[in-house]
N, C-alpha and C positions, 0 to 999 in steps of 0.2 A: 542481499546483504553479503558481507564477506567474512572470512575467518579472522582470527585475531582476538578471540574473546577475552583472554587475560589482559591484553593491552587496553581493550575497551573498559574492562572492569576497573582497572586502576584509574583511568580518566573519569569514569562515571562516579566513582566514589568521591573524587575531588569535586566533580561538577554538582553532585547533589548537595554537598556542603556549601558550595558557593551559591548555587541557585536558591537553596532554601533560605539563606540569609538575605537574599534580595527578593523574596516572595515570588519566585518563578517556578515553584513546584506546587501543583494543586492536586492533592491526594484525597480521594473520596473515602468516607467511612462506611459507605454502603456495603451491604453483605450480598453474597451470591443470591440471585433471585430464587425464592422458594416456590413460587407458583409455576405451574407448567406452561409450556408454550401455547399460544392461541392457535386456532385453526389456520389463520393466515401465516403464522410463523412456521407451522409444521409444513405447509405447502412450500414456503420459501426455502426451508431447510432441504426439502427434497430436490428443489431446482438447483440449489447450491451443490449438493452432493452429486447430482448428475453432471454438472459442468466440471467439477473437480475430477470425476471419474473419466469423463471424456478426454481431458488433457493428460491424465496420468495413466489410466488403464488402456484406453483405446489408442492414444497417440504415443505416450511414453516419454522418453528423453527428448527435451526440446532445447537443443544446443547444437553447436557445430560438430559435436561428437556424434550427432545423429541428424544430419541435414534434412533427410526426408521427414523426420518427425517435426523438426523446427518449421519447415515449410507448411506441413499439414496443420500445425497449431495456428499459424498465422491465417491460413485459409479458414479454419474452423471458427476462429474469433471474428473474422470479417463476415462470415456467413451468419453468425449469431447477431451481430450488429444490424445487418441488413434485414434479418428476419423480424426484428422488432421495429422496423421502419426507418432506420437511420442510414444515411449515405456515408460510405466509408472512403476515406482518403488514405493512401499509402505513402509513407515516407521511407525511401530506400537508403540503405547504407551499405557500402561495399566492405566486406569482412574477409579476413584471412588469418589462419593460424598455421604457422609452420608445423609440419608433421601431422596435422589433422586434416586440413583442406588446402592442398598445395596451390590450388587455383582460387582466385578471388570469387566470392559468392555474394549474393544480395540478401541482406537481412532487412526485415520490414517492420516498421512501427505503424500501427493502425490507429486512425483518428475517426471518431464519430461525434457529431455535434448537434445540439438542440439549440437553435437560435433563440435569443431572448426577444421579448416584445417591448422592452423599454430601452435600457442601456445595452444595446446589442453588441457594441464594440467591447464591452467589459466581459471578461471570460473567467468563469470558475472552472478549473481543470482538475479532473480526477484521473489518476493514472496508476497502472500496475504493470510490472514487468512480467512477461509470460515465459521467458526463458527459464530453464532449470540449470542447476549447478552440474556441469560436466556430464556424467553419465547417470545422474539420478532423475527420478520422475518429478521431484519437487512438489509434493502435495501441499504442504504448508508454505513452502518457499518456491514458487509463489502462485500455484494454482488457486489457493484460497483467495488471494487478492484479486485474481482475474475473475473468479466466480462472483465475488461481491461487486466488482466493477460492472459485469454484465447484468446483474440483477438491478443495480442502481440505474443503469442505462435504460433498462426495460421500464422502470417506474417513471422516468422523466421523459421518455421518448415522445409521448403525445401529451405532455403536460408542461409546456414551456414556462419559464420564470422571467423575471424582469431582466436579468443578465443571461448571457449565453452560457450554456453548460457544455463542456467538452469532455469526452471520455476517450482515454488514450491507453492502448496496450503497447508497452515498450519492448523492444528487442534489446538484448545484450546488456543486461544489468550485472550479471554474474561475472566473476573473474574468468578469464584474464582481461576482460574489457572494462571492468569496474573502474570508474574515475579515470578513464582514458578517452582519447578521441574516438575510439571504437564503441563507446557506450551509446546505446540508442537514444536514451533520454537526453544526453548532452547534445548530440547532433540535432535532436528535435527542438530543444530549448533555444539553441542558437538560431535555428531557423525561425522560431517564433519571434525572437528579438529582432532579427533582420527584417521580418515582415511587419514589425511594429505592433504585434499583438499585445493588448492590454490585459494581461493575466493578473487579476486582482487577488486570486488565491489559488494555490496548487496543493493537492493532497495526494501523497504517495501511499498506496495501500501495499503493505509488505508483511506477510506472515500474520494471518488473521484467524487461524483456526484452532489453536490449542489453549485450553483453559482447564483449571482444576481448583476446587475449593478445599483441597487437602493441604495440610501443612507440609513443608519440605518440597513442594513442587516448583518452587522458584528460589534461586539462590543468588544473592548479590553479596559482594564483599562488605565488610564493616567500613564506614558506618551506613552505607547506602541501604543495606539490608534492614536496618532499624526503621527507616522511613518507608521502604517499599514492602516490607513484610515477606513472609515465607510462602504465601499462596499465589499461585498463577491464576488468579481469579479476576483479572481486569484487562482492559485494553488501554494502550498508552498513546497519547498525542505528544509527539516529540518535535521540537523545533529549535531554532536559534533564538537568542534573546530578542532580536529585532522582529521576530514573528509572533512575539507574545500576545499582542492584541488580537490577531486573527485566531491564534490557538485558543485563547480564553473564550472568544466568541463561539468557536466551534464546539468547545467542551460544554459550554452552557447549553447550547442547542441539543447536543447529544444526550446530556443527562435529562433533558425535558421529555425525551421520547424513547428512552431505552432503560430497562432495568439492569443492563449489564454494567457493572462498575467500571468507571473510566477515570484515569489520571492524566495529568499533563505535566510535561517537563520542558522548560525552555533553558537551554544551556548556552554558555559562551561558544562562539563558532569554532574555536580551536579545539574543543573537546572531541576526541576521536570517538566515532560511533554515532554522533548526532547526525552526521550526513551520510550514513551508510545505507542509502537507498536513492531513489530517483529524484527526491527533492534537492539533493546536492547539485544536480545538473542545473536546476532552475536558479539556484543561488549564483552559479557561475555566469548565468545570463542576466543577472540583475533582478530576478524576481524573488524578492526577499520574503514575501508572504507565502512561503512554501514550507510544508511540514509533513511528517510521516505519521501514519496510524499503524500500529504494530502490536503484536502480543509479546514483544521483546524476545524474539526468537531464541537467541543463544543462551539466555539466562534461565529458560524454563523448558526448552524443547530439545531433548537428548538426540533426536533424530535429525537435527539441523545439518544440512549438507551431507546427509548419509543416505545410502540406498534404502534405508528403512523409513524414509519420509514418504509414506504412502497414504492413500485416502482414508483408510480405516482408522488413522490416528486422530482425525479431526472431529471437533464438536460442532455439528451443523446446526443444532438448536441455538447454541451461543452465537454462531455466525449469523443466524437469522435475526436475533436480537440486535446484534451489531449493525446489521444492514438497516434496520429500522432507525437506529440512532444516526447513522450516516445520512440517511434520507433527510432527516431534520437538519443536519449540518449543511447539506447542499442547499436545502430550501432557504435557510437563513442567509448563507453567503451569497446566494443568487438573488436575494431580495434587494430593494433599494436601500441605500444607507439611511439609517434613522437619525 
């Protein structure tokens, strides 16, 4: 995601007013789960914490400001995919930043796929960018998304569904590549369109790790704050208006299998911030059923794009509950149409 929070806030305020009037905001009244995590969720939380730590503590900065770390992160993610039994395809993109890397280098997007047994040509794609902002380690933005991506891949690797499920780790989401030809997901989405890939749903995982049930931990401008509340205690499903059917379907599936509160917001496409992750790239390639799952990073997370965005800031128990819900989402979207 990119900076420019104040500008997004102004547009979001208007968007909430517009979308609420057209019933495109779905806000849960659920409270933060009181019961403790299950044994399975505890184990999942430990795996998520390990993956975040690997990316942030062991590898560190994952950008062209640290090319060795960027390359090591790609290798690590590829090894994790292969370790759970998935074949990895690499999509290369030539990158260059004046003053940072004077010679062009190769940045890699990694793809792992679980072929379906029914409508194999139809694809449900789950993606997360693995680069970090400049010289930060990016625990929440976006090692959290990558960790959940790897956990979901593990759960589906040997359990195919009707449709093909594709897991993708994108390079170059962060500035200065954001919404440019150097953005890894844009190059990838264009390649998918050229290949004729039938992507029926795309989910961008971006910032999944910070939650609090305390008042004042999330701040939106008036009147959006009235609808969204002062607590950073939910996960958000965010898409354009034309993605509303798939977002509604995903939200229903999520709520059926997770106690983590979840809201959805479908905004007009011109609202800035709605496309501030890799789903934007798929819109450019004509894949309209693309949306973002996020903890609404800049409105609740003071460490956003800061050196303090470190693994100790994240709530891994909540991320485990989130992963359970997303498993149900993928299961539903990869099933035959009802």
